[in-house]
Backbone as CSV, one residue per row, in Angstrom:
resi,resn,N_x,N_y,N_z,CA_x,CA_y,CA_z,C_x,C_y,C_z
1,UNK,-200.918,19.080,-49.088,-200.324,18.236,-50.209,-201.612,18.527,-51.386
2,UNK,-200.727,18.719,-52.772,-202.066,18.978,-53.871,-201.315,18.305,-54.774
3,UNK,-202.252,18.128,-55.977,-201.434,17.366,-57.218,-200.249,17.798,-57.841
4,UNK,-200.092,19.455,-57.749,-198.868,19.694,-57.954,-197.731,19.061,-57.301
5,UNK,-197.705,18.774,-56.082,-196.601,17.997,-55.489,-195.938,16.525,-56.012
6,UNK,-197.277,16.033,-56.877,-196.783,14.760,-57.353,-196.346,15.090,-58.736
7,UNK,-196.350,16.160,-59.676,-195.902,16.377,-60.949,-194.645,15.735,-61.607
8,UNK,-193.819,15.687,-60.728,-192.887,15.225,-61.047,-191.917,13.848,-60.749
9,UNK,-193.320,12.749,-60.247,-192.964,11.431,-59.550,-191.964,10.813,-60.594
10,UNK,-191.029,10.238,-60.175,-190.143,8.963,-60.877,-190.988,7.768,-61.332
11,UNK,-191.400,7.853,-62.571,-191.693,6.642,-63.161,-190.985,4.991,-62.653
12,UNK,-192.012,4.374,-62.262,-191.278,2.990,-61.817,-191.479,1.740,-63.041
13,UNK,-190.840,1.044,-62.742,-190.822,-0.470,-63.812,-191.444,-1.187,-63.441
14,UNK,-192.234,-2.043,-64.286,-192.935,-3.077,-64.009,-193.854,-3.271,-62.705
15,UNK,-195.124,-1.921,-62.902,-195.852,-1.633,-62.114,-197.099,-1.754,-62.525
16,UNK,-198.145,-2.654,-62.139,-199.466,-3.008,-62.446,-200.518,-2.488,-61.217
17,UNK,-201.322,-1.492,-61.822,-202.132,-1.123,-60.417,-203.411,-1.812,-61.112
18,UNK,-204.378,-1.744,-60.306,-205.958,-1.749,-60.711,-206.636,-0.806,-59.753
19,UNK,-207.828,-0.364,-60.529,-208.861,0.389,-59.811,-210.066,0.254,-59.863
20,UNK,-210.884,-0.144,-58.783,-212.256,-0.735,-59.286,-213.386,0.133,-58.471
21,UNK,-214.569,0.010,-58.920,-215.657,0.529,-58.025,-217.122,1.000,-58.961
22,UNK,-218.087,1.015,-57.864,-219.005,0.991,-58.717,-219.455,2.515,-59.514
23,UNK,-220.189,2.537,-60.381,-220.469,3.888,-61.062,-220.877,4.876,-60.286
24,UNK,-220.227,6.203,-60.394,-220.583,7.019,-59.542,-219.464,7.209,-58.552
25,UNK,-218.458,6.197,-58.401,-217.343,6.532,-56.917,-216.353,7.223,-57.265
26,UNK,-216.214,7.552,-58.635,-214.755,8.613,-58.969,-213.736,7.555,-59.515
27,UNK,-214.108,6.388,-60.256,-213.177,5.333,-60.160,-212.533,5.901,-61.350
28,UNK,-213.065,6.151,-62.648,-212.668,6.898,-63.792,-211.490,8.060,-63.668
29,UNK,-211.983,9.176,-62.847,-211.312,10.309,-62.931,-210.066,9.868,-61.923
30,UNK,-210.074,9.378,-60.789,-208.876,8.816,-60.050,-208.142,7.997,-60.758
31,UNK,-208.380,7.129,-61.557,-207.862,6.000,-62.423,-206.803,6.919,-63.116
32,UNK,-207.517,7.896,-63.765,-206.781,8.503,-65.055,-205.441,9.456,-64.670
33,UNK,-205.969,10.199,-63.355,-205.109,10.691,-62.334,-203.777,10.012,-62.081
34,UNK,-204.164,9.053,-61.339,-203.104,8.085,-60.944,-202.174,7.323,-62.130
35,UNK,-202.798,7.091,-62.900,-201.793,6.506,-64.219,-200.983,7.882,-64.750
36,UNK,-201.437,9.094,-64.535,-200.732,10.017,-65.179,-199.531,10.704,-64.157
37,UNK,-199.803,10.259,-62.893,-198.639,10.449,-62.096,-197.799,9.585,-62.131
38,UNK,-197.929,8.260,-62.661,-196.779,7.247,-62.707,-196.353,7.003,-64.177
39,UNK,-196.816,7.594,-65.037,-196.848,7.501,-66.038,-197.187,6.114,-66.566
40,UNK,-197.952,5.747,-66.150,-198.696,4.422,-66.721,-199.614,4.480,-67.871
41,UNK,-199.784,3.561,-68.625,-200.850,3.279,-69.447,-201.961,2.739,-69.047
42,UNK,-203.071,3.837,-69.086,-204.380,3.765,-68.370,-205.519,2.919,-69.651
43,UNK,-205.931,1.872,-68.759,-206.371,1.205,-69.805,-208.057,0.821,-69.354
44,UNK,-208.909,1.164,-69.646,-210.408,0.968,-68.859,-211.352,-0.178,-69.506
45,UNK,-212.108,-0.547,-69.016,-213.453,-1.929,-69.305,-213.671,-0.973,-70.505
46,UNK,-214.195,0.402,-70.425,-215.126,1.129,-71.322,-214.018,1.182,-72.766
47,UNK,-212.629,1.569,-72.556,-211.939,1.290,-73.440,-212.138,-0.173,-74.478
48,UNK,-211.917,-1.095,-73.565,-211.866,-2.407,-74.493,-213.476,-2.790,-75.209
49,UNK,-214.291,-2.104,-74.026,-215.564,-2.495,-74.805,-215.969,-1.529,-76.062
50,UNK,-215.205,-0.151,-76.334,-215.451,0.164,-77.622,-214.607,-0.221,-78.679
51,UNK,-213.412,-0.960,-78.146,-212.505,-1.595,-79.183,-213.536,-2.877,-79.578
52,UNK,-213.967,-3.551,-78.855,-214.915,-4.743,-79.065,-215.804,-4.315,-80.148
53,UNK,-216.654,-3.225,-79.723,-217.683,-2.836,-80.511,-217.201,-2.606,-81.957
54,UNK,-216.129,-1.884,-82.141,-215.530,-1.041,-83.466,-215.261,-2.451,-84.279
55,UNK,-214.303,-3.447,-83.440,-214.013,-4.387,-84.385,-215.275,-5.497,-85.244
56,UNK,-216.282,-5.350,-84.243,-217.612,-5.910,-84.822,-218.591,-4.822,-85.675
57,UNK,-218.394,-3.744,-85.794,-219.126,-3.045,-86.509,-220.235,-2.337,-85.873
58,UNK,-220.092,-2.238,-84.413,-221.384,-1.658,-83.951,-220.901,-0.324,-83.333
59,UNK,-221.887,0.427,-82.930,-221.870,1.195,-82.203,-221.562,1.266,-80.987
60,UNK,-221.016,1.921,-80.201,-221.099,1.519,-78.366,-222.373,1.411,-77.620
61,UNK,-223.698,2.270,-78.197,-224.652,1.932,-77.720,-225.465,0.813,-78.059
62,UNK,-225.272,0.342,-79.665,-225.503,-0.771,-80.156,-224.957,-2.024,-79.329
63,UNK,-224.014,-1.917,-79.188,-223.134,-3.199,-78.457,-223.663,-3.254,-77.321
64,UNK,-223.665,-2.000,-76.566,-224.278,-2.092,-75.271,-225.717,-2.767,-75.095
65,UNK,-226.496,-2.588,-75.931,-227.907,-3.174,-76.182,-227.486,-5.014,-76.591
66,UNK,-226.630,-5.275,-77.467,-226.383,-6.602,-77.667,-225.671,-7.337,-76.406
67,UNK,-224.631,-6.725,-75.616,-224.252,-7.088,-74.380,-225.385,-7.538,-73.631
68,UNK,-226.626,-6.989,-73.242,-227.580,-7.277,-72.413,-228.183,-8.676,-72.764
69,UNK,-228.322,-9.057,-74.102,-228.503,-10.577,-74.606,-227.270,-11.730,-74.729
70,UNK,-226.107,-10.871,-74.690,-225.118,-12.151,-74.859,-224.229,-12.061,-73.922
71,UNK,-224.105,-12.842,-72.958,-222.946,-13.159,-72.052,-221.413,-13.002,-72.517
72,UNK,-221.447,-13.629,-74.144,-220.088,-13.671,-74.747,-219.536,-12.226,-74.620
73,UNK,-220.297,-11.585,-74.877,-219.513,-10.383,-74.932,-218.691,-9.657,-73.801
74,UNK,-219.412,-9.846,-72.545,-218.744,-9.619,-71.165,-217.402,-10.645,-71.158
75,UNK,-217.657,-11.709,-71.382,-216.482,-12.657,-71.131,-215.077,-12.421,-72.131
76,UNK,-215.575,-11.913,-73.694,-214.654,-11.399,-74.195,-213.986,-10.126,-73.640
77,UNK,-214.744,-9.215,-73.159,-214.032,-7.899,-72.415,-213.148,-8.499,-71.345
78,UNK,-213.759,-9.405,-70.683,-213.139,-9.927,-69.290,-211.542,-10.513,-69.921
79,UNK,-211.862,-11.706,-70.768,-210.681,-12.156,-70.971,-209.404,-11.269,-71.586
80,UNK,-210.035,-10.163,-72.416,-208.865,-9.271,-72.828,-207.906,-8.776,-71.870
81,UNK,-208.842,-8.034,-70.684,-208.431,-7.435,-69.566,-207.516,-8.548,-68.630
82,UNK,-207.779,-9.752,-68.648,-207.005,-10.798,-68.051,-206.036,-10.928,-68.901
83,UNK,-206.021,-11.016,-69.834,-204.749,-10.956,-70.714,-203.442,-9.845,-70.749
84,UNK,-204.249,-8.748,-70.865,-203.599,-7.536,-70.649,-202.510,-7.810,-69.091
85,UNK,-203.419,-8.063,-68.174,-202.804,-8.025,-67.191,-201.661,-8.941,-66.857
86,UNK,-202.045,-10.443,-67.157,-200.705,-11.050,-67.549,-199.673,-11.135,-68.538
87,UNK,-199.618,-10.182,-69.505,-198.571,-10.107,-70.310,-198.142,-8.794,-70.597
88,UNK,-198.619,-7.660,-69.838,-198.113,-6.163,-70.036,-197.984,-5.742,-68.452
89,UNK,-196.949,-4.870,-68.407,-196.684,-4.273,-67.074,-196.696,-2.719,-67.312
90,UNK,-196.433,-1.581,-66.376,-196.509,-0.561,-66.567,-197.866,0.204,-67.078
91,UNK,-198.760,-0.647,-66.295,-200.064,-0.616,-66.691,-200.884,-0.298,-65.762
92,UNK,-202.466,0.813,-65.748,-203.026,0.678,-64.864,-204.651,0.207,-65.341
93,UNK,-205.056,-0.695,-65.204,-206.423,-1.173,-65.368,-207.647,-1.073,-64.489
94,UNK,-208.455,-0.105,-65.346,-209.985,0.578,-64.541,-211.097,-0.344,-64.738
95,UNK,-211.708,-0.987,-63.961,-212.971,-1.759,-64.316,-213.367,-2.161,-63.103
96,UNK,-214.635,-2.690,-63.254,-215.668,-3.324,-61.757,-214.707,-4.153,-61.382
97,UNK,-214.199,-5.164,-62.629,-213.596,-6.439,-62.123,-212.082,-6.577,-62.255
98,UNK,-211.504,-5.259,-62.367,-209.946,-5.226,-62.656,-209.175,-6.230,-61.348
99,UNK,-209.400,-5.625,-60.430,-208.821,-6.310,-59.409,-209.154,-7.712,-59.258
100,UNK,-209.985,-8.581,-59.664,-210.397,-9.976,-59.650,-209.747,-10.494,-60.761
101,UNK,-209.560,-9.726,-62.199,-209.364,-10.258,-63.486,-207.406,-10.289,-63.400
102,UNK,-207.015,-8.913,-62.853,-205.607,-9.388,-62.630,-204.869,-10.022,-61.968
103,UNK,-205.899,-10.184,-60.306,-205.337,-10.969,-59.288,-204.079,-11.008,-59.131
104,UNK,-203.125,-11.901,-59.498,-201.878,-12.245,-58.859,-200.819,-11.324,-59.650
105,UNK,-201.307,-10.909,-60.610,-200.464,-9.868,-61.665,-200.304,-8.630,-61.101
106,UNK,-201.325,-8.005,-60.305,-201.518,-6.666,-60.008,-200.478,-6.549,-58.654
107,UNK,-199.657,-5.314,-58.661,-198.995,-4.909,-57.774,-199.845,-4.691,-56.591
108,UNK,-200.699,-3.379,-56.746,-201.511,-3.016,-55.694,-203.200,-3.146,-56.465
109,UNK,-204.209,-3.082,-55.762,-205.728,-3.248,-56.027,-206.392,-2.404,-55.111
110,UNK,-207.102,-0.953,-55.734,-207.671,-0.333,-55.007,-209.308,-0.776,-55.384
111,UNK,-210.094,-0.234,-54.156,-211.666,-0.140,-54.499,-212.321,1.325,-54.479
112,UNK,-212.804,1.737,-55.145,-213.461,3.392,-54.337,-214.778,3.022,-54.560
113,UNK,-215.676,3.745,-53.606,-216.708,3.472,-53.337,-217.555,4.696,-52.707
114,UNK,-218.899,4.800,-52.537,-219.510,5.765,-51.818,-220.812,5.415,-51.882
115,UNK,-221.462,6.046,-51.049,-222.984,5.594,-50.428,-223.547,5.958,-51.604
116,UNK,-224.850,4.826,-51.982,-225.652,4.915,-53.204,-226.150,6.063,-53.456
117,UNK,-226.503,6.685,-52.252,-227.454,8.289,-52.605,-226.413,9.729,-53.102
118,UNK,-225.176,8.967,-52.479,-224.092,9.885,-53.006,-223.639,9.660,-54.529
119,UNK,-223.608,9.097,-54.713,-223.090,8.443,-56.117,-224.416,8.647,-56.994
120,UNK,-225.651,8.242,-56.974,-226.381,8.763,-57.418,-226.813,10.253,-57.957
121,UNK,-226.485,11.137,-56.891,-226.428,12.673,-57.125,-225.281,13.038,-57.862
122,UNK,-224.138,12.242,-57.901,-223.029,12.502,-59.094,-223.372,12.090,-60.524
123,UNK,-223.999,10.873,-60.410,-224.356,10.350,-61.563,-225.537,11.259,-62.552
124,UNK,-226.398,11.646,-61.714,-227.449,12.757,-62.355,-226.978,13.821,-62.307
125,UNK,-226.027,14.431,-61.764,-225.452,16.034,-62.165,-224.515,15.321,-63.474
126,UNK,-223.889,14.341,-63.312,-223.038,14.250,-64.937,-224.082,13.821,-66.142
127,UNK,-225.309,13.203,-65.799,-226.163,12.557,-67.151,-227.184,13.636,-67.175
128,UNK,-227.436,14.697,-66.289,-228.448,15.719,-66.493,-229.790,14.484,-66.286
129,UNK,-230.065,14.269,-65.385,-231.518,13.356,-65.316,-231.669,13.393,-63.523
130,UNK,-232.953,13.133,-63.297,-233.665,13.437,-61.714,-232.624,12.464,-60.977
131,UNK,-232.460,12.707,-59.512,-231.280,12.155,-58.952,-232.484,10.757,-58.505
132,UNK,-233.560,10.531,-58.635,-234.440,9.491,-57.824,-233.974,8.471,-59.297
133,UNK,-234.159,8.890,-60.428,-233.824,7.952,-61.577,-232.578,7.607,-61.532
134,UNK,-231.817,8.456,-61.215,-230.194,7.981,-61.297,-230.010,6.796,-60.422
135,UNK,-230.856,6.878,-59.385,-230.593,5.847,-58.053,-231.291,4.784,-58.427
136,UNK,-232.550,4.600,-59.013,-233.073,3.431,-59.368,-232.219,2.838,-60.527
137,UNK,-231.787,3.311,-61.370,-231.191,2.591,-62.580,-229.944,2.120,-61.969
138,UNK,-228.993,2.897,-61.244,-227.950,2.215,-60.742,-227.970,1.454,-59.752
139,UNK,-228.962,1.468,-58.740,-229.179,-0.024,-58.132,-229.423,-1.238,-58.897
140,UNK,-230.494,-0.931,-59.795,-231.036,-2.234,-60.514,-229.601,-2.752,-61.340
141,UNK,-228.855,-1.791,-61.637,-227.706,-2.299,-62.754,-226.884,-3.112,-61.794
142,UNK,-226.710,-2.442,-60.682,-225.648,-3.270,-59.791,-225.848,-4.502,-59.175
143,UNK,-227.187,-4.689,-59.163,-227.941,-5.909,-58.497,-227.637,-7.139,-59.709
144,UNK,-228.121,-6.498,-60.973,-227.825,-7.381,-62.296,-226.524,-7.864,-62.364
145,UNK,-225.278,-6.835,-62.320,-223.994,-6.877,-62.424,-223.515,-8.265,-61.394
146,UNK,-223.962,-7.865,-60.231,-223.343,-8.749,-59.155,-223.993,-10.248,-59.161
147,UNK,-225.529,-10.189,-59.610,-225.335,-11.712,-60.196,-224.887,-12.377,-61.231
148,UNK,-224.601,-11.552,-62.445,-223.779,-11.823,-63.391,-222.237,-12.118,-63.250
149,UNK,-221.746,-11.244,-62.256,-220.284,-11.984,-61.910,-220.533,-13.026,-61.216
150,UNK,-221.601,-13.092,-60.145,-221.540,-14.863,-59.579,-221.337,-16.051,-60.559
151,UNK,-222.529,-15.796,-61.492,-222.934,-16.720,-62.534,-221.611,-16.723,-63.543
152,UNK,-220.699,-16.047,-64.159,-220.345,-16.155,-64.965,-218.716,-16.844,-64.211
153,UNK,-218.580,-16.297,-63.018,-217.051,-16.565,-62.510,-216.833,-16.789,-61.228
154,UNK,-218.150,-17.211,-60.567,-218.127,-17.317,-58.663,-217.634,-16.378,-58.342
155,UNK,-217.562,-14.922,-58.906,-217.108,-13.813,-57.932,-218.236,-13.500,-57.175
156,UNK,-217.812,-12.782,-55.652,-218.506,-11.887,-55.048,-218.028,-10.690,-54.976
157,UNK,-219.005,-9.669,-55.682,-218.325,-8.487,-56.070,-218.226,-7.517,-54.714
158,UNK,-218.914,-8.204,-53.930,-219.174,-7.432,-52.725,-217.842,-7.606,-51.649
159,UNK,-216.946,-8.614,-51.861,-216.028,-9.036,-50.968,-214.855,-8.232,-51.596
160,UNK,-214.559,-7.294,-50.306,-213.498,-6.044,-50.665,-212.214,-6.763,-50.292
161,UNK,-211.981,-8.206,-49.877,-210.869,-8.404,-48.716,-209.508,-8.394,-50.169
162,UNK,-210.065,-8.668,-51.014,-208.782,-8.857,-52.238,-207.648,-7.834,-52.313
163,UNK,-208.622,-6.307,-51.850,-208.236,-5.024,-52.299,-207.023,-4.787,-51.101
164,UNK,-205.985,-4.131,-51.803,-205.204,-3.399,-50.860,-205.336,-1.942,-50.095
165,UNK,-206.561,-1.461,-50.522,-207.207,-0.209,-50.006,-208.704,-0.350,-50.651
166,UNK,-209.474,0.244,-49.837,-210.673,0.824,-50.318,-211.349,2.049,-49.130
167,UNK,-211.764,2.960,-50.297,-211.657,4.123,-49.583,-213.173,4.864,-50.339
168,UNK,-214.043,5.261,-49.205,-215.191,6.074,-49.536,-214.654,7.219,-50.167
169,UNK,-214.856,7.599,-51.121,-214.567,8.737,-51.780,-215.733,9.962,-51.407
170,UNK,-217.002,9.574,-50.693,-217.528,10.769,-50.548,-217.102,11.397,-48.884
171,UNK,-216.237,10.770,-48.577,-215.799,11.339,-47.114,-214.353,12.262,-47.017
172,UNK,-214.014,12.412,-48.253,-212.884,13.295,-48.735,-213.045,14.170,-49.870
173,UNK,-212.645,15.302,-50.243,-212.747,16.233,-51.590,-212.226,15.541,-52.827
174,UNK,-212.160,15.669,-53.560,-212.144,15.347,-55.134,-210.614,15.280,-55.017
175,UNK,-210.105,16.467,-54.768,-208.483,16.409,-54.863,-207.784,15.929,-53.941
176,UNK,-208.250,15.329,-52.842,-207.671,14.362,-51.595,-207.624,12.869,-52.032
177,UNK,-208.649,12.599,-52.490,-208.533,11.086,-52.913,-207.182,10.633,-53.611
178,UNK,-206.982,11.328,-54.844,-206.047,10.976,-55.783,-204.589,11.191,-54.949
179,UNK,-204.172,11.985,-54.236,-203.427,12.396,-53.353,-202.985,10.815,-52.078
180,UNK,-204.117,10.266,-52.074,-204.214,9.392,-50.864,-203.957,7.945,-52.083
181,UNK,-204.037,7.837,-53.332,-203.790,7.074,-53.758,-202.156,6.663,-54.074
182,UNK,-201.937,8.236,-54.731,-200.358,8.271,-54.775,-199.348,7.752,-53.797
183,UNK,-199.985,8.378,-52.835,-198.893,8.224,-51.419,-199.052,6.587,-51.221
184,UNK,-200.181,6.122,-51.406,-199.913,4.332,-51.102,-199.138,3.840,-52.027
185,UNK,-199.053,4.230,-53.177,-198.165,3.946,-54.486,-196.867,4.120,-54.271
186,UNK,-196.512,5.426,-53.610,-195.273,5.591,-53.852,-194.630,5.511,-52.414
187,UNK,-195.464,5.023,-51.227,-194.463,4.501,-50.164,-194.845,2.901,-50.117
188,UNK,-195.108,2.295,-51.078,-195.387,1.043,-51.177,-193.832,0.455,-51.510
189,UNK,-193.265,-0.464,-50.486,-191.877,-0.908,-50.642,-191.952,-2.407,-50.605
190,UNK,-191.551,-3.017,-51.647,-191.612,-4.426,-52.175,-190.737,-5.220,-51.070
191,UNK,-189.883,-5.041,-50.336,-189.222,-5.439,-49.247,-190.092,-5.429,-48.081
192,UNK,-190.998,-4.540,-47.687,-191.534,-4.999,-46.324,-192.901,-5.432,-46.911
193,UNK,-193.210,-6.131,-47.677,-194.301,-6.449,-48.203,-194.315,-8.106,-47.495
194,UNK,-195.173,-8.113,-46.645,-195.559,-9.476,-46.269,-196.669,-10.408,-47.059
195,UNK,-197.382,-9.990,-47.744,-198.331,-10.513,-48.724,-199.484,-10.350,-48.921
196,UNK,-199.710,-10.181,-50.360,-201.101,-9.465,-50.992,-202.193,-10.840,-50.592
197,UNK,-203.525,-10.203,-50.316,-204.524,-11.095,-50.337,-204.390,-12.262,-51.620
198,UNK,-204.750,-13.521,-51.573,-204.670,-14.187,-52.845,-206.366,-14.086,-53.373
199,UNK,-206.544,-14.208,-54.611,-207.520,-14.158,-55.485,-207.807,-15.458,-55.530
200,UNK,-208.672,-16.430,-54.791,-209.171,-17.650,-55.116,-210.506,-17.698,-55.619
201,UNK,-210.960,-19.131,-55.861,-212.158,-19.588,-56.446,-212.671,-18.830,-57.477
202,UNK,-211.810,-18.358,-58.550,-212.643,-17.674,-59.429,-212.487,-18.346,-60.831
203,UNK,-213.608,-18.723,-61.452,-213.594,-19.370,-62.961,-213.184,-18.598,-63.991
204,UNK,-211.987,-18.474,-64.476,-211.874,-17.671,-65.644,-211.962,-18.289,-66.706
205,UNK,-213.030,-18.467,-66.880,-213.629,-19.218,-68.137,-214.200,-18.275,-69.012
206,UNK,-213.514,-18.111,-70.114,-214.061,-16.869,-70.825,-214.442,-17.475,-72.661
């Protein structure tokens, strides 16, 4: 099975998917491919971040520096993602918190991951930096984000119970994971669905 096998998949009506995962997990690449295969609008946290930066007259780099000092920027981004999930369909949302923010509105929620060493190598290759540096920066960033999510929303980012599927992308080639996700969506039958895991205890205070 390869990507070409899914080129003519029929579009579905009113489908909301989320793809989440840490840096270097293949989240963005797989989300883009999945959205293309099902003709979904692909909206990422990065897209929203750049929109917010543009609205306020900042470059993305300047806005990122400001976001390190102002929690409200994260709240504004997350509120916008939550609003999109509640008001739109036929969309794929991609961000670290997409599954938590879309919550009950999502038809299927996916988490992609890989061991830190693997992700560090991917990031180092992509950003042309030493692997040790990429690993240290990534680990520090993830620890900081986990604390922020807990402080802002009472979200435990390490709790994967809300996801319908969690995949270690290091175990399969980059051409295989999109096919796995596609198969999961294509074979999903609402009539056979006995219930998604509820998303509970989150403080949606933006």
